[in-house]
Structures are given as structure tokens and as C-alpha cells.
N, C-alpha and C positions, 0 to 999 in steps of 0.2 A: 450349557456353554454360553459365555458372555462375549459380546463383540464390541470393539471400538471401531468407528468408521470415520475416515477423513474424506470430506467431500468438497471438491474444488470446481466451481462453476466457471468455465472459460467461455470465450467468444464463439467457439466451434463445438467443443466437447465439454461435457461434464464428467469429471473423473471421480472415481470411488476406489478407496483402498480400505479393506477390512482386515483387522487382526483379531483372531480369537484368542481367548485366554489360555489355549493350549499351544499357541505359537503359529497355527495355520493362518494363511492369509488368502485374500481374494482380490484380484484386480478386475475392475470393470469400467467400461466407458459407454456413454450414451451421448447422442447429439443434444446440444443445448437447446433450450426453448427460450429464445430471447423475449418473446411476448410475456412470459411469466417464468423466471428461473425456477420457481418452486415446482413447476410441473415436471421438469427434467429431474430435479431432486427426488421427487416422490416416485416417478416412474422407474428411476434407477434403482431405488430401494426394492421395488417390486421384482425387477429383473434379477437382482441379486438373490433374492429369496428363491426364485425359480432355479437359478444356477446351483443353489445349495440344496435343492429338492426339499425345501421347507414351505409350509403354508406361510403366507404373508404375515398373518397374526402372530404365529409362533416366532418367526424371524424378528419381527419388530419388538416383541416382548423380551427377546434376548439381547437387544442392543443396549449397552450400558452407557455409552458416550458417543455423540456425534460432534465432530469439530468441523465447522463449516467455513470455507473461504468464499466470499461472494463478490461479484463484480457489480452489484446493484448500485453501491455508492459511486464507483468509478464511472460506470456508464452514465449515471444521472448527471455527473459533472462534465464528462467529455462530450456528451451529446446535448448539453444544455437542457436536459429533461427533468430538471428539479421542479420544485413547487414555486408558485408566485410568492415572492419574498419582499418583505419591507425591512428597513433599517432605521432604528431610532438611535441617535447619537447626540453629542453635545453641540450646541450652537457654534457655528464657525468651522465645523468639521464634516459638513455634509458631503463634500466632494473628495475626502481623503481616500475613499475606496477606489475612486476612478483615477485619482492622481498617483496613487501607489507610492513608490519611492522617488518618483520623478526621474527615473533612470531608464533610457531606451535600451532595450535588449540588443536591437540592431541599430547602432547610433549612426551609421553611414548610409542607411536606407531611407531615403525621403518618403518612400511609399509605405513604410512599415506602420501598421495601424495598431493602436492600443487594443488590448483585449476588452471585449464587451463586458462591462460590469454585470455581476449576477443580479444586482438590484438596480433598476433604472432610476434616474434622478428623481422622477416624480414620486417614487416610493421611498425616497430617503428623507426622513423627518428629523427635526432637531428640537431639543428642548433646552431651556436656559438653566440647566444645572451645571455646577462646576466644582471640581476638586483641584486644589493647587498641587505644586510639584512636591510637596512634603506630605500630602494626604489630608490636608484640612478642608472641610466642606465649606466652600464659599457661598454656593447657592444650593439650597435643598431642592428636592423634587417638588414641582408644582402640579398637583393632580388635575388641575383644569387644562393644562397643556396636554397631559396624557389622554384626557377624555376626548379632546378635540382630535387627536391622532387616531384614537380608537374609532371614531366615527368614519374617518377617511379609510382606515383599514377595512372596515366592514363594507363600505361602499365599493371598494376596489376588489372585494372578495379575496383578500390575501390569505394565504394558507400558512405562512410561517413568518415570524418576526425575529430579527437579530437585534440585540441590545448591546451597545458598546460605547461607554463613556470614557471621556478623557481622564487619564490618571486613575482609573478605577482599580488598576492592579495594586496601588498603594492603599486605597480605601474603597471597598466595594459597597458601602452602605447605600449610596444613591441607586446603584444598579440593582441591588438586592430589592430595595423597596419597589422600583419600577417593575421588576421581573415578577415579584409576587402579586402586585396589583394587576398586571396584564394577564397572568395565568388565572387570576380569579374572575375577570370579566370577559376573557377570551378562552374559555375552557377547551375549545375544539381547535385552537390554533397552536402550532408548534412554536414554542418560545425558546430561543437560544440566547444565553447571556454569557459575555466574555469572561466573567469571574468563574464560571463553571467550566468553560471550554479552555481558555488560555489566560490565566491571571499573570501576565508577564509584560515587561517594558516593550515598547516599539508599537506605536499605535496602528500603523498599517498592518503589520503581521497579525495583530490582535483582531482588528476589525475584519480582515480578510478571512481569517480561520473561523471566526464567529459566523460570518455570512455564509461561508461554505457549509458549515454545520447546519444552519437553518435551511439553506437551499435544498440539500440532499436529505434532510432529516425526516421529512414527511414520507419520502419515497422509501427510505431504509425502514422506517417504523412500520409502514404499511406492509412492506415485504415480509418483515420478521413476524408480524402478527398473523399474516396469511399462512406463512410456513408453519408457525406453531399451531394454528388451528387445523391444518392438514395433518400434522403429526399427532395432534390430539385425537383426531377422527380415526387415526390408525392404532389408537391406544398406546402411543409411544409414552413410556414412563421414565426413560433415561434423561441424561443431561445433554442439552444442546448448547455448545459453546461457539462463539464467533471469533474467527481469526482477526487480529488487529494489524495495523500497518507496522507496528513496532516489533512483530514477531511473536507476540504474546496472544493469549486468548481472553475473552471477556464474556460475560453473560449477555444474552440478548437484550436484557433490560438496560444495561450500561451502553450497549451498542446503539440502542434506539435513542437514548438520551444524548450521547455524544457521538453522532453518526460519523463525524470526521475521522474518527479512529480507524474506520474501515475503508478509507479511500484507496488503500493498496492491500486490501484484505487477502486476495488470492496470491499475488506474487510474493508476499512476505514469507510464505512458508518455504520457498525454495532455498534461501540462504540457511534456514534452520536445518533443513535436510542436508544441505551441502557441508555444513559444519560437522554434522553427524558422520557422514562418509569420510570426510577428510581426516577426522580424528581416528576412525577405524584403520585408516591406511597410514597413520603416523605423521600426517601433515597438520601444521598449525594454521596455514594460510591456503586459501583456495578462491577461485573465481567460479561462481555458478552461472551457468547460461541456461535459460529455459525458453525454448522455442515452441510456442503453441500454435494454434490455428490462426490467431489474429495478431498477436504481438510477440516480441522478443524481449526478455528481461535479463539483465545482467547485474550481479551484485557481488560484493566482496566480503570474505571472512578473514580477519586478521587476528592472529593470536588466539584462535578458537572462538572469537567473538564476532558477531555480525556487525558490520559497520553501520552506524546510525547517524541520521541527519535531522536537524530541526528546522530546516528551511526548504522543505519540498515544494516544487511547483508542479501542480497537476494541470497540464495544458495551460500554463501561465497564470493559474490561480494559486496563490500562496497558502499553503497549509503548514503552519509553524509548529505542529505537534511532532513529537519524536516519531520518526519513521525509519525503517531500514532504508539505507541508501541504495535504491534500485533504479537503474536506468531502464526505461521502457520505450521502445521504438516500434513503429508499425512494420514489423518484419516477421511474418508468420507463415504457416503453411497456406493460408488463404490470401496472402498478399498478392494484389493484382499487378501484373506487368503492363506497362504502357509506354508510349513514346511522347517525349516532351516536345515543345516548340522548336527546339534545336535539333530534333531528330535523334536524340539520345534515349537509349532504353533505360527505364526506371522501374523500380519495384516498391509497391506500397506508397503511402501507408494505408491506403484503402484496401479493405479486405472483403472477400466474398462471404465470409462468415460460414455458418452452417447451412444457411438458406439464402440464396440459391447454392452457395458453395462453389468449389472448383468445377471445371468442366467435367472432370473425371467422375465426380459424384453422380452425374446424371440426374441432377435435380433442378435443372433449368439454368445453371450457370453457363455463361457464354464468353467470359473473359478469362484468359490464361492466368493461372496462379503459380505460386512456388510449388505447390503439391503437383500441379500438372507437369511442371518442368522436371521435377524429380521423377515422375512416372515415365516421361519420355525418355529421360537419360538412363532408365533402367534401375534407378535406386529404390523404387518401390515395386512390389509384386502386386499386380492388379487383382490377383485371386486371394491375396492374403493381407489386405489392408484391415488394420484393427483386428488382427488374428482370423481374417476371413469373414468377419461380421458384415463388412461392406465390400462389394465388388466394384472396381474401378473400370471405367470405359476408356481403354487406351486408344482404340481406333478413333473415337470421336474427338478425343483430346488432341491427337496429332493433326486431325483434319481441321478443326476450328483454329488451333494455334497457327497453322501454316497459312490459312485464309486470312487471319486477322493480323497479328503481329508480324508474321513471316512476310506477308505482302508488303507491309509498310516498311520493313527493314530490308527487304530484298534477300531474305535468308529462308532455309528450310526449317522444319520444326525442330530438328535436333540442334541446329545452330542457334535458333532462338532460345531453346531451353538451356543451352550451355551458357548463353549470355545472361539469361535471367538468374541462373545459378551463381555465376560470378558476381553480379551486381548485389544480390541480396547477401552473399557472404561478405562483401566489402562493407555493406551497411551494418551488418552485425558486428563485424570486427571494430568498426568505428564506435558502436555502443560499448563494447568492452574497453576501448581506450578511454571513453568518457569516465567509466567507473574505476579505472585503475590509474592510467597515466595522469589524467587530470586531477587525481586526488593524491599524487605524489608516490604512487606505487609502480613497480616495474612488473608487468604481466609475466615476464620471463622467469620470475621468481616464484610463480604460483602454480598450483595444480589446477586444471580445469575440470570441473565436474559438469557434465552435459546432461541436460534433462529435456523433457518435452517429447512429443511424438515424433517431431521432425529433427530434433536436435543432433541426433547421432549422425545424420546424413551430412550435416554442414559443419560439425565440430572440427574435423580434420583440417578443412580449408581455413577456418578462423584461426586455429592454432598455428598453421603454417604462416599466415599473414602476420601474426603477432609474435612468432618465435617462441610460443609456449611449448615446452618440452614434452608434456604428457597430458592426456585427457582421459577421464574415466567415465564409462557409461553405467551407471547403477542398474541393477535388474528392475527397479521401480521407475526408471527414467520416464516412461510414458505418462505416469500419474505422480510425478515427483512432488508436486505441491500438496496433493492429497495425502501422500505419505508423510511429508514434513509436518502437516497439521497435527498429527498424532504425537509429535515431539514438542508441541508448544506448551509453555507454562503460562499460568495466569500472570499478566504483567500490568502494573499501573504506574504511570509516570506523573510526577508532580514538579511544579516549578514555583519558585519565589524570586522575584526581582529584588536585588540587594546591591545597589550601585555604590561602590566605594573604592578608594585605593587599597591595594592589597595590604599595605603596611598599616592601614587604618581600620582593618577588620576588627569589629568588636566581638569578642569571644562569646559574650552572653547572648547577643542578638543572633549571631551566627549559629550557635547550637540550638537556640530556641526555635529558629526556623526549621532546622533539620528535625528537631523533636516533634514539631507540629505535623510535618509531612509523614514522619515515621508512625506516629499515633493514628493518623488518618488512614494510612495504607494498612496497618495491622487490623483496624476495625473493618475496612472494606474486605480484605481477603478472608478474614475469619467468617464474615457474613456469606462469603462465596464457598465456605466449607473447607478452608485450608487451616491447618493447626499451626501455631506459632513456631513450632520446630521445623516446619516445612517452608519457612519464609526466608528469603535472602534479600539483603539491602545493597543497592548499588548507588552511592552518591557521585555526583559530578558537579563540575563548575564551569561556567562560561567566563573565560578570562581573556584579556588582551593587554598589549602594552598601551600605556597612556598615550592618547592621540590617535590610535588606530580606529578604523571604522568597523572592521569585522572582528568578532571574538572567535576564540578557539575552544570548542567543548573539550573538557579534560575529565576523564574518569579518575576518581581518587578513591582511596580506601576508607573504610569506616574508621580504621585506627588513626589515619591521618586527620580525619575530620574531628573526631571526638578527643584525639590527643592534641588538636590545634597545631599540627606540625606544618606550619607554613613554609618553612625552608624546603622540606621535601616536596611540597606541592609545586613551589616555585621552580625548583630544578627540573621536575617532570614537565612543566609547562615549557621551559626553554627547549628541552629536548624534542618535544612534540612540534613546537613552532619551527625548529630547524628541519625537522623531517618533512613538514608540509610545504614550507616556503624556501627552504634552503639557507636559511640564516636565523640567528637569534641575537638578542641584545643583552646577553648575560654579562659579558665582559664590561659593557658600557654601564651596567648597573641601572638599566632603564626601569622605572617603576611599573608595576602591573596594576590593573584594576579589575574588580569583579563586576560582572553584569547580572548574571542570574546564578542561583544555586538550584540544582536539580536533584531529584531523588527518584529511583526506580525501585519498586518493591516487586519481587518475583515470588509467586506461590508455586512451589514445585509440585507438579502433577505426576501421577503414575504413567509410565510410558511403556510402549511394547518392547520386549526383549530384542526383537529384531525387526527390520523393515523388509525383509525378504521372506523368511519362513518357508514353509511348504506350500507352494501354490496348489490350491484345491484343483482337483482334476477337472479340466474343461473350463477353468475359470480364467486362464491367462489369455485375454482377448486383446 
């Protein structure tokens, strides 16, 4: 018997979902190991073997595929726990990373501080290379300048280097030469180049994404190497795939090279699973909410497709790679309740995590959390938490909550818990508003699919607040992301900047760029074991009206692209612009302009016939 396993490492729990080739399935949870996520990963596999009454060696030998969602990249960025990184850029653009777009997120807050750059100024180096606005090399690479920078990099013990030159998206020759040279003389340093990570227009987006990739690259690469070594020690001979932020999966080799594709690795599986369940129920549109131990994630599925964005901000750090449009807030089972300076009760974003965890875990936690509030209110059974695997200490929870928050607020434990419950529900409802109302969608027209260990306890109040008529709790809700990972296809995204007025599109150039991306994608997917008949292509364009600042991503058909059907594309753009912003300029005849052309290649993978199946006896914990 062969097994496929989805494994999602969360802030509190690591979730496992196994599907056998006969349709049987196994659900398992184990506490996460923040000091080294791979330890919880491996120990969970051993615990699953025990549940199946199989020797570990036999169980591992029967695993065909593991799809893994990891928070390693996310945590490295959120906690500023990445590697010491340097940036090499064009003379005159040293401070672009810190200046960003020059737009204050909180423009009326005089005390609002800029985000701390991932590369401090003294590690941002420049060289006198230059490519002009049409791609002509004005100044080639001076190796003497690079040699001087290398000496400084060695002196500073830098572990990663980001390379991003002005206009390299038009001509990457200088960047390629510099990258190859540095990789030769700095073989143990992680080198990230913008032409490999994000070859598109807009310098800040490109430099920020490249720097993020370098900053987390060493951490992700080390983690994956460690994990692969541990799996090899167990004689694992199957395939390990890593979940991407765009909802697809990639090999560990690609995830190590372009680590930024995994910044939303775990949460990206939820909308994939949400689309699956909505389709089963006959719905094209749904909102997925996933409430875990540390965070709350909300995402949208429209017309059976997960909504994608190319301007994600992870804790204010711009990552301009295609990612599923997921709103994440600090509202999970471990979110800590506290009183602000105005005497108001607040929830999160700080979390107790898995260690020390909520008070009720009896592992040293002394601050009331959402889980504690749910326990006090009777929404959790202290003797059947995680299927009885963990016993919750209700008596201590009531006592500590009353002595702490209760004393500060002048309330008893039940009243405090009721307040905590209401506050965190409002926080999560606001997260759903962000991903729906602020995107031009009415949540009342969507099905809510509720996931996460604590999701079903709070879904009803969230739906009441937003007037959502119905929510569904799938049987695999506690390990929803782990289940969704088994539905992921191999996905690769490509982009080429081609800025021109829409009416001036050159057919030869336009189709040549798509042909290049198509050929590259086919080569990559075939190398990953996908046959050509299992590859799907999804082209899209970044369009805007002439004079606009922001463009609108627009998915188009292969027929319209290769048929050069500009009129159909133009009409679709007007409709989408009207939907998002409430107006269009079709009647006025306003000219459109193209900014980027994009291409997604999807390698269809074999998927389980069901995400529920027959839960193996004793396994539903």
C-alpha cells in the first residue's frame, strides 16, 4: 500500500493528513518544535507509523509523496531571524531599499516609523554599472569594484548577497556576469539575483523581493537540507514537494534557490482545499477562514479560482511574486488577552504558541489566551482536546484568568472569557472584510468554509457579524491545510515587462515573449517528471488606463493571446476595472497600456479521490 502525506507546520501544532491508495486516510497532530521544525515533522511520521501498527521502516518505505508546507521562511522574515545580508546595486540607488515607494502607510501618524531594512546601510554596496531605459549597456561590470566589495563582505562575515541593478529586467547581462563571478569566488555564500527572482519593472519591488529572497534563503536552504538528511536517514525514497505561496508545489531544489516562493507556504493550501469543497457543494465562490494556534488566515475563491496578488506585504516587506491573496492576522487559539493603556480588552497579536502555550495546556503558560476563553465558556471539552491526546486544566485556567485579567477589568473569569471571545471574533471578521469588501466583493454572496482547530467555535459569530448566510465545517477542518497540500499542482510563474500602449502592441514581440516563457516552463516541468499532456498554461496581462498609477492583473485565454484578439482582451479589462473600482472608461475610449505580461504553467499531479475517506480506527485525534 502506498501513501501520500500532507504536512503543515504551524506555530502551535504540526498537522498530518495521510491518504492511502485504497482511499483510507489518517489524521494526526503533534505539537510543533519551533527550535527545529524538522523534529516535529519526523516525530510525527513515527507516531503515525505507530498508529498504523507498522514498523517505522516499513511505513516510510510505503510513502510515495510528501507535500510539505513550512513556516520557516515566514518566521525568518517576521522575527527578523534571517541571515546577515549584503546588497549590491547600481551607483545612486543605495537607499532605494529604505526609501521604498516614498509612501507612508499611516500618513497622519507623525510617530509612524519606517520598517527596518533587512540590509543595513553599511552593507549596501554600489558599483558603477549602468543599463539605460531601452536595455543598452552604458557601463559594463568593473571587476575591480566587485573585488573590493568581496573583501568587505568577507570582513563582515556576510552569509547572503542580493544583486539588483537598475533596468536589469530589460537586459540582465551585467547582473548575470556579476552573479556568476560572485558565485565563483564566494562559493559558500547564498547569492540571490533579481533576474532569477523577479525580472520585471519597478525597482523597489524588484530589489525588495530579491533582498527578502537572500535574507531568508540561507535559513530555508539549511532547513530543507536538514530535513532531507533526516528523511534519507529513515531511507525515505519517495518525493518531497514544498508548498508555494501561489498554491502550487515545487521541488526542494527550487524552493532553496528561490526561497521567497515559500513565504506563505502553509496558509496557501487553505484556499486550494476551500475551492475543492466549494466545488463539491456546487459553489463557485467561497471564503476560507483558517484559525490555527497562532494566526487567522482568510482568503477568497472566485469562479473556482483562488484569488492571486503580485504585491504581497509580509510584515511591511514587499514580495512581488505571485501569491494567493491571503490576509493573515494575529488571532489564533494561542492569542493572548491583555488590557491596553486606555483600559480596553485586546486580543493578540502576541501568541503563547505551543510552549509555554495557553494556561490550560499546563506547560508554564500564565497569560489567558483564546483557547483558555473557549475552555472557560464551555466550547472545549477539557478531557477531549485533540481527541483526548491532551488534557486541559480548566481549574487553573479559571483561577489565573480571574486573578490576572479579571482583577484588572473588575470581572469574573466567565465575563472576561466572554469579552475575549467577542473581541477576537471582531478581529477575525475585520480580516474577512479586508479580503472581501476591500477587494470589491460582498461577503454575503459567498459560502464560508471554516477550517483550523478552533475555527468552528468562532465561525458562527463571524458569519453573524458579516451576514454570511452559511458556513461549512469539513471533516478535515482541524488539518485543513495539510489536506489541501495533497491537491496542489506543480506551478511556475514567469513575467516579462513589456511597456507599451495597448494599441501599439507588436504582435511578433508579444508572441515571442510568451513563446519564451512557455518553452522555459515546459523544460522545467518535464525535468520535474510532468509529461506535456499534463501541462496547462494560464497567460495574463498587467493592464491600466494611460495615466494610472496602479495596474490591474487580468487573466486571458491562450486563444486570445495567440489569436492576438486585442478587442476581447480590452473589453474584459473594462469589465474587471468596473468590478474592482466601480467605473470604467470604455465609453470615453481611453487608451490602455501594458506593463507586464505573465505566464503560469501548471503541471497536473495525481490527487486523492477524496479528502475524507475512511478514517483509520483510532486515528482521528
